[in-house]
N, C-alpha and C positions, 0 to 999 in steps of 0.2 A: 380878825375875821378868818374863819376856817376855809380851807380850800376844798372841803368835803361837804357833801350833803348826805343825809341818812334817809333810808326808806325801810319800811318793815316788809319782810317776806314771811308768809305763813305757810308752813309745810307740814304734811302729816308725818308722824313718827311711826316706827315699826310696830308700836303697841296700839296704834289707832288713834292716839291723842294728837292734838295739834300743837306744834311748837312755833313760836315766833322768833325770828332772827332779824337783827339789824344789819342792813347792807350799807356799807360805807362806800360812796362813789365820789370820785373826783369831779368837781364842778366844771372845770375848764380843761381844755385840751387843744390839740391842733390836728390838722389834716396832714397826713404824709401821703404823697402821691407816688404811684408806682414808677414814674419816670426817674426816680432817684436810685433805683436798685443797682444800676451799673456803677454808681458812685459809692453807695453804702457798703457794697460787698468788699471794697478795698480797705475798709476800716477793721481794726482789731476790735475785740469785744469791749475793751476799756475806752477806745476812741469812740465807738458807737454809743456807749453809755454817756460819754461826755457830750456828744452831739445831741442826744435825746434830752439831756439835762438842759443844755442851752435852749433847745426848742421849748421846753417847759417854762424857762425863765424869760424868753423873749416877750416883747410888748405885743399885745393883740392889735391887729389892724395894719401894722407896718413891719412886723418881725424885727424891729430894732432891738439892739442889745449892746451893752457895754461889757466887754470881756476884759476884766481887770483882775488883780490879785484877790479881791474880795469874792468875786464869783468863782474863781478857781479854788479858793480855800473852801467855799461852800461845797463845791463838787468833791473835793478831797474827803471832806467829812461824810458827805452823802455816800460816796463809793465805799468808804470804810464801813459805814453802817449797814448798807444793804448787802455787802459781800461778806459780812461777818469778819471783817479785817483781813480777808484773804487776798483782796485786790488793793493795790495802792498806786498812787500817782503823786508826782512832785510838781511844783510850780513850773520847773524847767520842762518837764515832759508835757504839761498842758500847753505851754507856749508853743512847743513843736506840734502838738495836735491842732492848735489854732491855725498854724501855717499849713498843715496838711489839709484841713477842712477848707481853707481858702483856695489852695491849689486845685482841689477837687471841685470847686464851685459850689460846695454846700453852704458856705458862708461868703458874703461879699464884703470887701473892704469899703470904707466910706472915706470922706475927706477928713474925718476926725479920728485921730489916733485912739485906738482901743474901742472904737465904735464899729459895729458890724451889723449886717442885715442877714438873717438866715434866708437863704435863697427861696423866694416864694414860688419859684417854678417847681420846687420839690416839696416844700413844706409851707403851710400857712396857718396862722392862728387868727381865725376870723371865718366869715361865711365864704362859701365857694364862689358866690357871685362877686363878693368884694375882692377876692383874690385876682380875678381877671382885670378889674379896673385898676387895682394897685400895680399889677405887673406892667400894664401899659404905661401908667404914670411913672413908675420906677425906671423903665427903659428910657423913656423920653427925658427924664431928669438927669439920669446918669450920662446919656449921650450929650446932652446940652453942656454939662460941666466937664466933660472929657474923661469920665470914669468908664472902665471897661463894662461892656454889655455881653461879653463873650459867653458867660455861663447862663445868660438869660435868653439868648436867641441861639437856636441851633442852625447855624448858617448852612451846613451841609444837608440838613434834612427839612429845611423850611419848605412849605408849599410855595411853588413859584407862581407868580401872577400870570394870567393868560397873556399871550403875546400882544394882543390888541391893547392891553392896559399898561404895557411897559413903555415908558417914555424914553426917547433916544436923545 
């Protein structure tokens, strides 16, 4: 099954005739939220391309992804193709990129080695309304099993509850 859909665009040409063009459009995608800018700016162009590639490959609805040598090799080939072989990356470099993405909070580690969640606070593959519910569920689940919620909740900038609602 193709990841693309086609639609026809009809445009007038300079000689007054009409020309038909096929427009190829990707069927699926993800939302990138502006609150990721302070993290994305810390990435090199190849690190950012790798992150975007991971976002395209993540599962819809929960941003789940296995980052193994198979996906790294797919990216190496993809990078070579779209850069005209001007940009290259090695498996070792991509392993370091994964560590950097995790340190920046753009991806979250899970209890399973090699399994990650692209941080839905910054990126989500699904509807905007589903994102809010998933974020809540993810924070609750991670807290329950002892995984970090550091990059999901901004403790320093969270809205504080009114004093009357704070329990002592």
